Structures are given as C-alpha cells and as structure tokens.
GUBAGU-85033 format. One record per residue: residue number from 1; residue in three letters; x, y, z of N, C-alpha, C, CB in turn. Coordinates in steps of 0.001 Angstrom, whole numbers, plus 524288, in hexadecimal, padded with zeros to 5 digits. Glycine has a CB too. Example, Ala and Ser with C-alpha at 12.3 -4.5 7.8 and 13.67 -1.06 7.14 Angstrom:
% residues 2
{n->1; res->ALA; nx->83386; ny->7E9C6; nz->81E78; cax->8300C; cay->7EE6C; caz->81E78; cx->83390; cy->7F31C; cz->81E78; cbx->82C2C; cby->7EE87; cbz->82356}
{n->2; res->SER; nx->83232; ny->7F736; nz->81BA8; cax->83566; cay->7FBDC; caz->81BE4; cx->83264; cy->8001E; cz->81EBE; cbx->83704; cby->7FDAA; cbz->8165D}
% end
This chain:
% residues 67
{n->1; res->MET; nx->0F874; ny->1ADA5; nz->62C8C; cax->0F539; cay->1A8FA; caz->62CCF; cx->0F147; cy->1A91A; cz->62858; cbx->0F26A; cby->1A890; cbz->6322E}
{n->2; res->CYS; nx->0F0C0; ny->1A4DF; nz->6259E; cax->0ED17; cay->1A487; caz->62141; cx->0E7AE; cy->1A333; cz->62347; cbx->0EEE7; cby->1A06F; cbz->61D3C}
{n->3; res->LYS; nx->0E3D9; ny->1A604; nz->62131; cax->0DE68; cay->1A4E2; caz->62285; cx->0DBFC; cy->1A1E2; cz->61E03; cbx->0DB45; cby->1A9FF; cbz->623AF}
{n->4; res->GLY; nx->0D776; ny->19FC2; nz->61EDB; cax->0D4CA; cay->19CD8; caz->61AC2; cx->0D44C; cy->1A00F; cz->615C9; cbx->0CF69; cby->19B22; cbz->61C9D}
{n->5; res->GLY; nx->0D5A0; ny->19DC6; nz->61164; cax->0D543; cay->1A07B; caz->60C6D; cx->0DA2D; cy->1A365; cz->60AEA; cbx->0D0DA; cby->1A42B; cbz->60C91}
{n->6; res->ASP; nx->0DDAA; ny->1A461; nz->60EA6; cax->0E29A; cay->1A6F3; caz->60D62; cx->0E629; cy->1A310; cz->60AA1; cbx->0E544; cby->1A928; cbz->61261}
{n->7; res->SER; nx->0E98C; ny->1A518; nz->60762; cax->0ED3F; cay->1A1A8; caz->604CA; cx->0F2C9; cy->1A36B; cz->605F9; cbx->0EC48; cby->1A18B; cbz->5FEDD}
{n->8; res->VAL; nx->0F655; ny->19FCC; nz->605BF; cax->0FBD9; cay->1A0DB; caz->606B6; cx->0FEC8; cy->19FD4; cz->601AA; cbx->0FE0B; cby->19D70; cbz->60B4A}
{n->9; res->LYS; nx->101F0; ny->1A397; nz->6001B; cax->10510; cay->1A2DA; caz->5FB65; cx->10A95; cy->1A16B; cz->5FD05; cbx->1050B; cby->1A7D7; cbz->5F7E5}
{n->10; res->LEU; nx->10CAB; ny->19D63; nz->5FA8E; cax->111EF; cay->19B94; caz->5FBAF; cx->11538; cy->19BC4; cz->5F6C1; cbx->111D9; cby->19605; cbz->5FDF6}
{n->11; res->CYS; nx->11A14; ny->19D1A; nz->5F761; cax->11DC7; cay->19CC4; caz->5F316; cx->1200D; cy->1973D; cz->5F342; cbx->12234; cby->1A11C; cbz->5F37E}
{n->12; res->PHE; nx->11F47; ny->19454; nz->5EF0B; cax->120FA; cay->18EE0; caz->5EEEC; cx->126DA; cy->18E6C; cz->5EFDB; cbx->11F88; cby->18C5D; cbz->5E9AF}
{n->13; res->ASN; nx->129E8; ny->191F5; nz->5ED93; cax->12F93; cay->191C0; caz->5EE4C; cx->1311A; cy->1929D; cz->5F3FA; cbx->1323D; cby->195CF; cbz->5EADC}
{n->14; res->HIS; nx->12E6F; ny->19632; nz->5F6A4; cax->12F95; cay->1971E; caz->5FC2A; cx->12E11; cy->19262; cz->5FF7A; cbx->12CB3; cby->19C05; cbz->5FE1E}
{n->15; res->LEU; nx->129CC; ny->18FE9; nz->5FE07; cax->12828; cay->18B36; caz->600D8; cx->12C2F; cy->186E2; cz->60034; cbx->122C6; cby->18959; cbz->5FEE9}
{n->16; res->LEU; nx->12E12; ny->18620; nz->5FB60; cax->13211; cay->18225; caz->5FA77; cx->13718; cy->18366; cz->5FD62; cbx->1332F; cby->181A1; cbz->5F4A4}
{n->17; res->LEU; nx->13887; ny->18860; nz->5FD79; cax->13D39; cay->189F1; caz->6004B; cx->13CA5; cy->188D2; cz->60620; cbx->13E5D; cby->18FC3; cbz->5FF65}
{n->18; res->ALA; nx->1380B; ny->189C1; nz->6083E; cax->1371C; cay->188A2; caz->60DCA; cx->13791; cy->182C7; cz->60EEA; cbx->131AC; cby->18AA0; cbz->60F70}
{n->19; res->PHE; nx->1354B; ny->17F8E; nz->60B7E; cax->135C7; cay->179E7; caz->60C2B; cx->13B74; cy->17826; cz->60B9D; cbx->13256; cby->17706; cbz->60831}
{n->20; res->SER; nx->13E35; ny->17A69; nz->607E0; cax->143B4; cay->17914; caz->60714; cx->146DD; cy->17A6C; cz->60BF2; cbx->145ED; cby->17BF7; cbz->60243}
{n->21; res->TYR; nx->145DA; ny->17F00; nz->60E25; cax->1489E; cay->180A6; caz->612E3; cx->1476B; cy->17CEC; cz->61766; cbx->14718; cby->18651; cbz->61462}
{n->22; res->ALA; nx->1427A; ny->17B7A; nz->617F4; cax->140F9; cay->177E0; caz->61C2A; cx->143AE; cy->1729B; cz->61B86; cbx->13B00; cby->17720; cbz->61C46}
{n->23; res->LEU; nx->143D5; ny->170A3; nz->616B5; cax->14681; cay->16BAA; caz->615CA; cx->14C5A; cy->16C0C; cz->616D2; cbx->14592; cby->169D8; cbz->61038}
{n->24; res->ASP; nx->14EB9; ny->17079; nz->6156C; cax->1544A; cay->1713B; caz->61683; cx->15556; cy->1715B; cz->61C63; cbx->1563D; cby->1764D; cbz->613F9}
{n->25; res->CYS; nx->151C6; ny->173B5; nz->61F59; cax->15267; cay->173D8; caz->6250D; cx->1520A; cy->16E5F; cz->62765; cbx->14E41; cby->17768; cbz->62789}
{n->26; res->VAL; nx->14E4C; ny->16B50; nz->62578; cax->14DC2; cay->165F0; caz->62759; cx->15298; cy->162CF; cz->625DD; cbx->148C6; cby->16358; cbz->62517}
{n->27; res->GLU; nx->15465; ny->1638F; nz->62101; cax->15918; cay->160D5; caz->61F32; cx->15DBD; cy->1621E; cz->622C0; cbx->15A5A; cby->16255; cbz->61975}
{n->28; res->LYS; nx->15E47; ny->16704; nz->62414; cax->1629F; cay->168B6; caz->62761; cx->16246; cy->1663F; cz->62CCD; cbx->162B2; cby->16EB0; cbz->627D5}
{n->29; res->ASP; nx->15DA0; ny->16658; nz->62F23; cax->15CF9; cay->1644D; caz->63470; cx->15D0A; cy->15E55; cz->634A4; cbx->157E9; cby->1664D; cbz->636BC}
{n->30; res->TYR; nx->15A66; ny->15BE1; nz->630FB; cax->159C3; cay->15637; caz->6312E; cx->15E8D; cy->15350; cz->62F21; cbx->154FE; cby->1549F; cbz->62E15}
{n->31; res->PHE; nx->1609B; ny->15524; nz->62AAD; cax->164F7; cay->15262; caz->6283C; cx->16A44; cy->154DD; cz->62960; cbx->16424; cby->15227; cbz->6226F}
{n->32; res->LYS; nx->16A2C; ny->15947; nz->62C1F; cax->16F02; cay->15C26; caz->62D70; cx->17213; cy->15D98; cz->62887; cbx->1727B; cby->158DA; cbz->6311A}
{n->33; res->THR; nx->16F49; ny->15F1A; nz->62467; cax->171C1; cay->160C2; caz->61F86; cx->16F9C; cy->16614; cz->61DEE; cbx->170D6; cby->15CAD; cbz->61B1F}
{n->34; res->THR; nx->1724D; ny->1689F; nz->61A70; cax->1707F; cay->16DA9; caz->61870; cx->17128; cy->16DCC; cz->61284; cbx->17386; cby->1723D; cbz->61B0A}
{n->35; res->SER; nx->16F1C; ny->169E7; nz->60FEC; cax->16FCA; cay->169A5; caz->60A46; cx->16C28; cy->16D65; cz->60762; cbx->16EDD; cby->1641E; cbz->60862}
{n->36; res->TYR; nx->167CD; ny->16EFC; nz->609D1; cax->16401; cay->17284; caz->6075C; cx->16263; cy->17081; cz->601FB; cbx->1664B; cby->17811; cbz->606E0}
{n->37; res->HIS; nx->16160; ny->16B84; nz->601B2; cax->16009; cay->168F6; caz->5FCC5; cx->15B69; cy->16B9E; cz->5FA0D; cbx->15EC8; cby->16338; cbz->5FDBC}
{n->38; res->GLY; nx->15751; ny->16CAD; nz->5FCFA; cax->152A3; cay->16F08; caz->5FAB0; cx->153BB; cy->1744D; cz->5F830; cbx->14E78; cby->16FA5; cbz->5FECD}
{n->39; res->LYS; nx->156B2; ny->17783; nz->5FAD6; cax->157FD; cay->17CB2; caz->5F8B5; cx->15B6D; cy->17C3C; cz->5F3DB; cbx->15AC3; cby->1800A; cbz->5FCDD}
{n->40; res->ARG; nx->15F19; ny->178A7; nz->5F3F4; cax->16292; cay->17804; caz->5EF6E; cx->15F84; cy->1761D; cz->5EAAD; cbx->16706; cby->17428; cbz->5F0B4}
{n->41; res->VAL; nx->15C12; ny->17257; nz->5EB6C; cax->158F1; cay->17055; caz->5E716; cx->1556C; cy->174A6; cz->5E4F0; cbx->155A2; cby->16B95; cbz->5E8DA}
{n->42; res->SER; nx->152E9; ny->17793; nz->5E861; cax->14F7D; cay->17BCE; caz->5E6A3; cx->1527D; cy->17FEF; cz->5E3A1; cbx->14CBF; cby->17E4C; cbz->5EB45}
{n->43; res->TYR; nx->15703; ny->18167; nz->5E58A; cax->15A2E; cay->1856A; caz->5E2FE; cx->15BE9; cy->183A4; cz->5DD84; cbx->15EFF; cby->186B7; cbz->5E661}
{n->44; res->ILE; nx->15DA4; ny->17ED1; nz->5DD20; cax->15F4D; cay->17CC1; caz->5D812; cx->15AAD; cy->17C96; cz->5D448; cbx->161B4; cby->1773F; cbz->5D8B6}
{n->45; res->CYS; nx->15614; ny->17B07; nz->5D62D; cax->1516A; cay->17AF9; caz->5D2D5; cx->1501A; cy->1806B; cz->5D0E0; cbx->14CBE; cby->178B4; cbz->5D5CB}
{n->46; res->LEU; nx->15070; ny->1844B; nz->5D455; cax->14F4F; cay->189A2; caz->5D2B1; cx->15330; cy->18B83; cz->5CE9D; cbx->14F5D; cby->18D48; cbz->5D75E}
{n->47; res->LEU; nx->15826; ny->18A4E; nz->5CF56; cax->15C18; cay->18BDD; caz->5CB7C; cx->15B27; cy->18939; cz->5C63A; cbx->16195; cby->18A8A; cbz->5CD7A}
{n->48; res->LEU; nx->159D9; ny->18432; nz->5C65E; cax->158B2; cay->1816C; caz->5C184; cx->153CE; cy->183AA; cz->5BEDD; cbx->157F6; cby->17B8D; cbz->5C29B}
{n->49; res->GLY; nx->14FEC; ny->18505; nz->5C209; cax->14B35; cay->18766; caz->5BFDE; cx->14C60; cy->18C87; cz->5BD24; cbx->14734; cby->18847; cbz->5C422}
{n->50; res->GLU; nx->14FBA; ny->18FBC; nz->5BF7B; cax->15156; cay->194A4; caz->5BCFE; cx->15451; cy->1938D; cz->5B7F6; cbx->154B8; cby->197EB; cbz->5C0BD}
{n->51; res->HIS; nx->157E7; ny->18FE3; nz->5B824; cax->15B21; cay->18EA7; caz->5B397; cx->157CC; cy->18CEE; cz->5AEEE; cbx->15F13; cby->18A60; cbz->5B4F7}
{n->52; res->PHE; nx->153D6; ny->189B5; nz->5B003; cax->15085; cay->187B2; caz->5ABDD; cx->14BA9; cy->18B0B; cz->5AAF6; cbx->14EED; cby->1822E; cbz->5AD1C}
{n->53; res->ALA; nx->14B73; ny->18FA4; nz->5AD65; cax->1472A; cay->1936E; caz->5ACB9; cx->141CF; cy->19104; cz->5ADC6; cbx->14745; cby->195AD; cbz->5A733}
{n->54; res->LEU; nx->1416F; ny->18E05; nz->5B206; cax->13C6D; cay->18BB8; caz->5B385; cx->13908; cy->18FDB; cz->5B61F; cbx->13D3B; cby->186FC; cbz->5B737}
{n->55; res->ASN; nx->133DC; ny->18F58; nz->5B598; cax->1306F; cay->192EA; caz->5B869; cx->12FE6; cy->19108; cz->5BE0F; cbx->12AFB; cby->1934D; cbz->5B5B6}
{n->56; res->ASN; nx->12D54; ny->1941E; nz->5C151; cax->12CFC; cay->192DD; caz->5C6F1; cx->12A85; cy->18D8D; cz->5C7F1; cbx->129DA; cby->1970B; cbz->5C9C9}
{n->57; res->GLN; nx->12658; ny->18C54; nz->5C51C; cax->123B5; cay->1874C; caz->5C5E9; cx->12750; cy->182C5; cz->5C47C; cbx->11EA5; cby->18705; cbz->5C2A7}
{n->58; res->GLN; nx->12A37; ny->18353; nz->5C051; cax->12DD7; cay->17F3A; caz->5BEB5; cx->1323A; cy->17E89; cz->5C2AC; cbx->1301D; cby->18079; cbz->5B958}
{n->59; res->VAL; nx->13427; ny->182DC; nz->5C4DC; cax->13849; cay->18285; caz->5C8D5; cx->13649; cy->17FB6; cz->5CDA7; cbx->13A4A; cby->18800; cbz->5CA50}
{n->60; res->VAL; nx->1318F; ny->180F8; nz->5CF59; cax->12F4F; cay->17E61; caz->5D3EF; cx->12EBD; cy->1788B; cz->5D2E9; cbx->129F4; cby->180CD; cbz->5D55B}
{n->61; res->GLN; nx->12CB5; ny->17714; nz->5CE64; cax->12C27; cay->17189; caz->5CD14; cx->13177; cy->16ED8; cz->5CCE7; cbx->12959; cby->170E5; cbz->5C7CF}
{n->62; res->PHE; nx->1354E; ny->1717B; nz->5CAB0; cax->13A91; cay->16F4C; caz->5CA5B; cx->13CD0; cy->16E74; cz->5CFCE; cbx->13E28; cby->172E7; cbz->5C727}
{n->63; res->CYS; nx->13C48; ny->1725D; nz->5D32D; cax->13E57; cay->171E9; caz->5D88E; cx->13BC1; cy->16D69; cz->5DB76; cbx->13D7E; cby->1770E; cbz->5DB98}
{n->64; res->MET; nx->136B8; ny->16CA8; nz->5DA93; cax->133EE; cay->16889; caz->5DD56; cx->13598; cy->16321; cz->5DB83; cbx->12E18; cby->16931; cbz->5DC9E}
{n->65; res->THR; nx->13776; ny->1629A; nz->5D6B9; cax->138FF; cay->15D7E; caz->5D4CA; cx->13EA9; cy->15C24; cz->5D613; cbx->1382D; cby->15D3F; cbz->5CEFD}
{n->66; res->MET; nx->141C0; ny->15FFE; nz->5D7A5; cax->14756; cay->15F23; caz->5D85D; cx->148C6; cy->15CE3; cz->5DDAD; cbx->14A2B; cby->16424; cbz->5D798}
{n->67; res->ASP; nx->14584; ny->15D4C; nz->5E17A; cax->14721; cay->15B7E; caz->5E6A5; cx->144B8; cy->15672; cz->5E7EC; cbx->145CD; cby->15F5D; cbz->5EAC2}
% end
C-alpha cells in the first residue's frame, strides 16, 4: 500500500501489454472472436522499430500512432 509521498514506478510497456490483454479479453467475450488485434499491431510495430533502428521513445510513439 502506498503512503503519502511514496511513488510507484511503472514500466510503460508492461502497462500497455496489460491494457492490450484486457481489450483482447473483452473482444473475446463480447464479440466472440480471438483476433488479438492489439497484440498483433504491437508486435508488428516492435519489429518495424527494430528493423529501422528506432530508439525506445520512437518505438512507443510509433506504436501509439498505429492503432
């Protein structure tokens, strides 16, 4: 439990992965599909970022613009 003045550090990639997983679960339950669109888009963005030698900040910006 955090007390006043304490800070919590989050890994942005882990946070995005958690949101992606949550959206995939909703997609599966609500639409009865398992396309995993969010994970596929994120994975392709990461591969493209590696291919073009983007730094971490550029990859994050790229991923955010692709979906």
